VOBA-1610 file (N, C-alpha, C; in pm, whole numbers, padded with zeros to 5 digits, always signed):
BEGIN
Met-00099+00992-04146Met-00163+00876-04108Met-00086+00833-04037Thr-00217+00793-03899Thr-00146+00805-03764Thr-00106+00662-03727Ala-00018+00614-03646Ala-00016+00445-03621Ala-00134+00400-03570Asn-00091+00276-03535Asn-00185+00189-03463Asn-00078+00209-03278Pro-00179+00224-03186Pro-00119+00214-03045Pro-00077+00100-03030Pro+00003-00006-02992Pro+00028-00158-02956Pro-00111-00204-02883Lys-00111-00278-02925Lys-00220-00410-02811Lys-00172-00418-02737Leu-00248-00394-02588Leu-00234-00478-02451Leu-00267-00597-02452Leu-00188-00712-02390Leu-00292-00806-02350Leu-00232-00808-02192Ser-00391-00846-02133Ser-00335-00900-01951Ser-00374-01010-01952Val-00274-01052-01852Val-00280-01208-01835Val-00364-01197-01705Val-00465-01239-01605Val-00487-01283-01492Val-00503-01365-01457Val-00437-01377-01328Val-00356-01513-01256Val-00409-01527-01101Pro-00500-01553-01084Pro-00575-01562-00944Pro-00454-01678-00836Ala-00402-01618-00766Ala-00360-01714-00650Ala-00327-01745-00516His-00372-01862-00480His-00383-01860-00261His-00316-01971-00240Asn-00183-01946-00172Asn-00101-01944-00120Asn-00029-02082-00214Glu+00017-01983-00300Glu+00140-02032-00411Glu+00305-01959-00433Ala+00308-01928-00294Ala+00464-01871-00301Ala+00586-01964-00317Pro+00532-02150-00340Pro+00647-02199-00398Pro+00652-02183-00573Gly+00594-02192-00616Gly+00605-02202-00739Gly+00541-02043-00822Ile+00516-01940-00795Ile+00405-01830-00819Ile+00586-01784-00886Ala+00660-01743-00874Ala+00790-01701-00989Ala+00807-01749-01105His+00853-01912-01069His+00763-01941-01193His+00691-01981-01269Ala+00570-01951-01221Ala+00483-01939-01292Ala+00475-01839-01391Ile+00527-01700-01321Ile+00488-01615-01407Ile+00612-01559-01475Glu+00694-01644-01535Glu+00820-01691-01530Glu+00825-01740-01677Val+00744-01862-01690Val+00702-01921-01809Val+00571-01856-01870Ile+00449-01756-01794Ile+00342-01723-01845Ile+00455-01543-01959Val+00512-01502-01888Val+00631-01376-01979Val+00724-01467-02045Asp+00778-01552-02088Asp+00843-01598-02159Asp+00723-01631-02290Ala+00670-01707-02225Ala+00566-01791-02359Ala+00543-01621-02384Leu+00510-01523-02382Leu+00381-01445-02421Leu+00499-01330-02467Ala+00599-01314-02437Ala+00689-01191-02483Ala+00721-01163-02624Ser+00751-01253-02727Ser+00720-01277-02815Ser+00568-01225-02897Cys+00500-01206-02880Cys+00351-01217-02939Cys+00314-01122-03049Gly+00375-00959-03001Gly+00407-00843-03062Gly+00285-00781-03016Met+00290-00803-02861Met+00133-00675-02784Met+00221-00654-02691Gln+00210-00526-02601Gln+00236-00483-02453Gln+00151-00618-02376Leu+00234-00664-02241Leu+00202-00760-02170Leu+00219-00730-02061Glu+00098-00763-01929Glu+00101-00730-01820Glu+00014-00800-01766Val+00113-00896-01673Val+00074-00997-01631Val+00000-00996-01453Val-00077-00979-01401Val-00171-00918-01328Val-00224-01061-01163Ile-00087-01073-01083Ile-00156-01166-00978Ile-00252-01130-00875Val-00346-01170-00891Val-00427-01099-00745Val-00417-01265-00638Asp-00371-01182-00548Asp-00383-01260-00468Asp-00478-01259-00354Asp-00542-01408-00315Asp-00671-01414-00270Asp-00670-01480-00129Gly-00621-01360-00087Gly-00600-01380+00103Gly-00493-01484+00144Ser-00369-01453+00067Ser-00267-01573+00064Ser-00164-01545+00209Arg-00161-01650+00276Arg-00071-01626+00435Arg+00110-01693+00382Asp+00121-01750+00343Asp+00193-01752+00292Asp+00338-01685+00219Gly+00365-01593+00215Gly+00427-01464+00147Gly+00432-01471-00014Thr+00306-01561-00070Thr+00281-01548-00228Thr+00311-01334-00261Phe+00256-01300-00182Phe+00229-01139-00251Phe+00344-01130-00239Glu+00431-01117-00119Glu+00580-01099-00051Glu+00689-01106-00219Arg+00618-01231-00299Arg+00724-01270-00397Arg+00709-01220-00539Val+00506-01179-00551Val+00472-01066-00661Val+00514-00944-00633Thr+00596-00970-00557Thr+00609-00768-00578Thr+00758-00789-00585Gln+00839-00840-00498Gln+00940-00889-00558Gln+01027-00895-00737Met+00959-00952-00775Met+00920-00944-00900Met+00848-00827-01038Ser+00757-00759-00956Ser+00716-00626-01006Ser+00821-00495-00989Arg+00935-00562-00893Arg+00996-00434-00853Arg+01102-00459-01019Lys+01149-00603-01109Lys+01210-00618-01119Lys+01149-00592-01271Asp+01005-00615-01314Asp+00946-00640-01398Asp+00838-00532-01393Pro+00826-00432-01484Pro+00698-00321-01469Pro+00609-00411-01560Arg+00574-00484-01645Arg+00490-00645-01680Arg+00423-00659-01595Ile+00448-00730-01458Ile+00421-00755-01347Ile+00395-00709-01246Lys+00207-00677-01234Lys+00149-00596-01108Lys+00086-00732-01013Gly+00066-00640-00926Gly+00012-00713-00770Gly-00101-00702-00742Leu-00173-00729-00698Leu-00348-00714-00700Leu-00341-00830-00533Arg-00414-00746-00404Arg-00369-00802-00317Arg-00538-00808-00203Phe-00595-00934-00193Phe-00722-00943-00118Phe-00657-00966+00007Thr-00734-00875+00141Thr-00751-00911+00248Thr-00756-01066+00311Arg-00814-01156+00237Arg-00927-01263+00296Arg-00963-01310+00183Asn-00953-01437+00179Asn-00988-01510+00062Asn-01137-01506-00004Phe-01164-01456-00082Phe-01298-01442-00174Phe-01334-01509-00252Gly-01219-01647-00304Gly-01304-01756-00382Gly-01182-01685-00592Lys-01207-01818-00646Lys-01095-01759-00747Lys-01206-01638-00826Glu-01330-01668-00859Glu-01368-01574-00953Glu-01378-01451-00905Ala-01385-01409-00816Ala-01353-01309-00700Ala-01147-01280-00770Ala-01096-01327-00711Ala-00993-01251-00800Ala-01030-01253-00905Leu-01067-01353-01028Leu-01039-01306-01151Leu-01118-01193-01182Leu-01231-01138-01128Leu-01305-01014-01143Leu-01222-00895-01094Ala-01140-00918-01003Ala-01074-00765-00991Ala-00928-00764-01016Gly-00905-00878-01124Gly-00825-00863-01253Gly-00873-00807-01325
//
C-alpha cells in the first residue's frame, strides 16, 4: 500500500504598496495554517508596488521556503494578481 502524498495548501495574497505590513501579514498566515496538517505555501503577488514590498517578501522567502514571491512590473489589479498566483 502506498502512502498518500501530503496535500499542498497554497494561499495567494495580492499586494500593492504593502511594505509596512506585509511581513506581519505573512507571519499571521503562516502561524495560523502551520498546524493544518498540509504542506503550505504562501504566494505573494506584488502588483507593481513602488515601496519595497517585493524586497520584504524576498527577504522573508530566503528564510522560509514556504514563502514565494511574484512581481509585476506595473499595477495590473487585484484580479490579475490572484490569477497569476
